[in-house]
MINUDREN-432532 format. One record per residue (C-alpha): residue number from 1; residue in one letter; x, y negated, z. Coordinates in pm, 1 decimal. Each point is the difference from the previous one (the first is absolute). Layout:
BEGIN
+------+------+----------+----------+----------+
: resi : resn :        u :        v :        w :
+------+------+----------+----------+----------+
:  NUM :    A :        X :        Y :        Z :
...
+------+------+----------+----------+----------+
//
This chain:
BEGIN
+------+------+----------+----------+----------+
: resi : resn :        u :        v :        w :
+------+------+----------+----------+----------+
:    1 :    M :      0.0 :      0.0 :      0.0 :
:    2 :    S :    140.6 :   -337.2 :   -103.1 :
:    3 :    T :      4.9 :   -283.9 :    250.5 :
:    4 :    A :    150.4 :   -253.1 :   -243.6 :
:    5 :    T :   -168.6 :   -336.4 :      0.7 :
:    6 :    S :     26.3 :   -231.3 :   -294.4 :
:    7 :    F :    116.3 :   -352.6 :     72.7 :
:    8 :    P :     63.0 :   -265.6 :   -261.7 :
:    9 :    T :    336.8 :     -7.0 :   -169.8 :
:   10 :    K :    212.4 :   -313.8 :      6.5 :
:   11 :    A :    -99.3 :    -52.2 :   -363.4 :
:   12 :    R :   -370.2 :     15.6 :     93.3 :
:   13 :    I :     49.4 :   -239.1 :    293.6 :
:   14 :    R :    185.6 :   -240.3 :   -231.3 :
:   15 :    E :   -288.1 :     29.6 :   -250.2 :
:   16 :    V :   -257.7 :    -93.4 :    265.9 :
:   17 :    F :    207.6 :   -291.8 :    132.4 :
:   18 :    A :     71.7 :   -116.5 :   -356.5 :
:   19 :    H :   -353.7 :   -140.1 :     -0.3 :
:   20 :    L :    103.7 :   -245.4 :    273.7 :
:   21 :    V :    318.0 :    -87.1 :   -188.2 :
:   22 :    A :   -208.8 :    -71.4 :   -310.9 :
:   23 :    G :   -237.5 :   -222.3 :    199.2 :
:   24 :    D :   -286.8 :    249.1 :    -23.3 :
:   25 :    A :    -95.9 :     25.5 :    367.5 :
:   26 :    P :   -344.1 :    159.6 :    -63.6 :
:   27 :    S :    162.2 :    297.2 :   -177.5 :
:   28 :    F :    246.4 :     42.1 :    287.2 :
:   29 :    Y :   -270.0 :    -19.2 :    267.7 :
:   30 :    A :   -201.5 :    263.4 :   -188.4 :
:   31 :    H :    270.5 :    238.0 :    132.2 :
:   32 :    V :    -52.4 :   -114.6 :    359.9 :
:   33 :    A :   -268.4 :    187.7 :    192.8 :
:   34 :    D :   -296.2 :   -207.2 :    116.0 :
:   35 :    D :     63.1 :    126.3 :    354.4 :
:   36 :    V :    376.4 :    -61.7 :    -13.0 :
:   37 :    D :    161.6 :    -52.1 :    340.0 :
:   38 :    W :    211.0 :   -314.2 :    -62.7 :
:   39 :    T :    229.7 :   -148.7 :    263.2 :
:   40 :    V :    204.0 :   -313.4 :    -61.4 :
:   41 :    M :    286.3 :     27.0 :    244.9 :
:   42 :    G :    151.6 :   -285.6 :    198.7 :
:   43 :    T :   -114.1 :   -294.4 :    207.9 :
:   44 :    H :    -93.9 :   -247.4 :   -272.4 :
:   45 :    V :   -345.9 :   -139.6 :    -64.9 :
:   46 :    L :   -108.1 :    280.7 :   -237.8 :
:   47 :    S :    150.1 :    289.8 :    193.8 :
:   48 :    G :   -246.3 :    250.6 :    134.4 :
:   49 :    H :   -213.5 :    298.3 :    -85.0 :
:   50 :    Y :   -245.6 :     -6.6 :   -290.5 :
:   51 :    P :   -230.7 :    304.3 :     14.6 :
:   52 :    D :    -94.2 :      1.0 :   -368.8 :
:   53 :    K :     79.9 :   -150.0 :   -339.9 :
:   54 :    A :   -275.0 :   -261.9 :      7.3 :
:   55 :    T :    115.1 :   -136.0 :    336.6 :
:   56 :    F :    364.9 :    -12.4 :   -110.0 :
:   57 :    M :    -89.4 :   -176.2 :   -323.1 :
:   58 :    S :   -231.1 :   -257.9 :    159.3 :
:   59 :    Q :    193.4 :    -74.0 :    319.3 :
:   60 :    S :    361.3 :     31.8 :   -113.8 :
:   61 :    L :     48.5 :     13.0 :   -375.2 :
:   62 :    A :   -247.7 :   -280.2 :    -75.4 :
:   63 :    R :    165.4 :   -228.7 :    254.7 :
:   64 :    I :    353.9 :     36.0 :   -128.3 :
:   65 :    S :   -105.7 :     -3.1 :   -366.0 :
:   66 :    G :   -175.6 :   -330.7 :     58.3 :
:   67 :    V :    321.3 :   -188.0 :     85.2 :
:   68 :    F :    177.5 :     60.8 :   -330.4 :
:   69 :    D :     12.6 :   -234.9 :   -295.8 :
:   70 :    G :    -44.0 :    278.8 :   -253.3 :
:   71 :    P :     31.6 :    375.9 :     15.0 :
:   72 :    I :    256.7 :    177.9 :    212.7 :
:   73 :    K :    254.7 :    201.5 :   -197.8 :
:   74 :    L :     97.6 :    336.5 :    143.4 :
:   75 :    H :    290.3 :    225.0 :    -95.8 :
:   76 :    I :     59.5 :    354.5 :    118.8 :
:   77 :    R :    342.4 :     25.2 :    163.9 :
:   78 :    S :    -10.4 :    360.2 :    113.8 :
:   79 :    I :   -218.4 :    299.0 :     74.5 :
:   80 :    I :     98.7 :    248.7 :    267.9 :
:   81 :    G :   -191.6 :    319.4 :     66.6 :
:   82 :    G :   -299.5 :    143.6 :   -176.4 :
:   83 :    E :     56.1 :    317.1 :   -199.9 :
:   84 :    V :    -17.1 :    251.7 :    289.1 :
:   85 :    E :    -96.8 :   -247.8 :    272.7 :
:   86 :    E :   -335.3 :   -164.1 :     63.8 :
:   87 :    W :    175.9 :   -328.1 :     88.0 :
:   88 :    A :    182.6 :   -224.6 :   -244.9 :
:   89 :    V :    162.7 :   -335.9 :     68.6 :
:   90 :    V :    -27.6 :   -262.4 :   -272.7 :
:   91 :    E :    220.3 :   -306.8 :     26.4 :
:   92 :    L :   -127.2 :   -301.7 :   -193.2 :
:   93 :    A :    157.5 :   -337.7 :    -70.1 :
:   94 :    A :   -253.5 :   -283.5 :    -11.3 :
:   95 :    E :     48.0 :   -331.7 :   -178.0 :
:   96 :    A :   -249.0 :   -284.1 :     24.2 :
:   97 :    R :    -28.7 :   -371.4 :     50.2 :
:   98 :    C :   -239.4 :   -143.0 :    255.0 :
:   99 :    K :   -236.5 :   -290.2 :    -65.3 :
:  100 :    N :    242.2 :   -239.1 :    173.1 :
:  101 :    G :    291.7 :    116.5 :   -218.1 :
:  102 :    M :    153.9 :    224.3 :    266.0 :
:  103 :    V :    176.3 :    304.2 :   -144.2 :
:  104 :    Y :   -151.0 :    323.7 :    129.2 :
:  105 :    D :    253.4 :    272.3 :    -76.9 :
:  106 :    N :    -80.5 :    284.2 :    235.2 :
:  107 :    T :     84.1 :    368.1 :     21.8 :
:  108 :    Y :   -272.0 :    250.2 :     79.9 :
:  109 :    S :     51.8 :    355.7 :    115.1 :
:  110 :    W :   -317.5 :    204.8 :    -16.7 :
:  111 :    S :      1.8 :    343.7 :    159.9 :
:  112 :    T :   -282.4 :    175.4 :   -184.0 :
:  113 :    R :   -167.4 :    331.4 :     76.1 :
:  114 :    W :   -160.1 :    176.4 :   -295.4 :
:  115 :    K :   -281.0 :    253.1 :    -31.3 :
:  116 :    D :   -158.7 :    116.1 :   -324.6 :
:  117 :    D :    184.3 :   -267.5 :   -201.5 :
:  118 :    M :   -135.5 :   -276.2 :    225.8 :
:  119 :    I :    171.8 :   -219.6 :    256.7 :
:  120 :    V :   -173.2 :     78.2 :    329.0 :
:  121 :    E :    227.5 :   -177.7 :    247.0 :
:  122 :    V :    239.2 :   -296.1 :    -18.9 :
:  123 :    R :    243.7 :   -152.5 :    244.5 :
:  124 :    A :    119.5 :   -326.6 :   -151.7 :
:  125 :    Y :    311.8 :   -188.3 :    108.4 :
:  126 :    L :    100.1 :   -349.3 :   -116.2 :
:  127 :    D :    167.0 :   -325.7 :    102.8 :
:  128 :    G :   -261.2 :   -127.4 :    242.3 :
:  129 :    L :    167.7 :   -337.0 :     62.5 :
:  130 :    L :    -18.2 :    -81.0 :   -371.9 :
:  131 :    L :   -362.8 :    113.3 :    -14.1 :
:  132 :    N :    -93.6 :   -212.2 :    305.3 :
:  133 :    R :    166.1 :   -305.4 :   -156.0 :
:  134 :    A :   -172.6 :     54.5 :   -335.3 :
:  135 :    L :   -339.3 :     24.3 :    169.9 :
:  136 :    S :     49.0 :   -290.6 :    241.1 :
:  137 :    E :    118.8 :   -235.9 :   -272.7 :
:  138 :    N :   -234.3 :    103.8 :   -279.6 :
:  139 :    E :   -319.8 :    163.1 :    126.2 :
:  140 :    N :   -319.1 :   -198.5 :    -62.2 :
:  141 :    K :    188.7 :   -259.9 :   -203.3 :
:  142 :    S :    -80.6 :    -82.5 :   -361.1 :
+------+------+----------+----------+----------+
//
């Protein structure tokens, strides 16, 4: 009896995250389970536990996206894991400019747990000081 479990290959993970790189967030989030368990690590204003995709998108993603003067550009730096492990770490470089002209170059490390070709859990790490500054200087400003 086989006990092998199929987890996404690095190529498949890169394919899913390529949607974010291309600026196609809806296609990426189609691979995130509605009941994803998403935790943004740290002590910054957006850190905390988001019990599902809708909550993460409305309470975290919408807030940070609203401070940029144009779309954020993401680049995949590395992928660790996957293949024979349910967890994979995806390191992303982010480039954006805030409404006030501030450069927002951040690095994200997302530890992602996969099941049936869907992301079911995320632990996200980032530069919280930069995020706090971007929000405090740009949120709710035209």
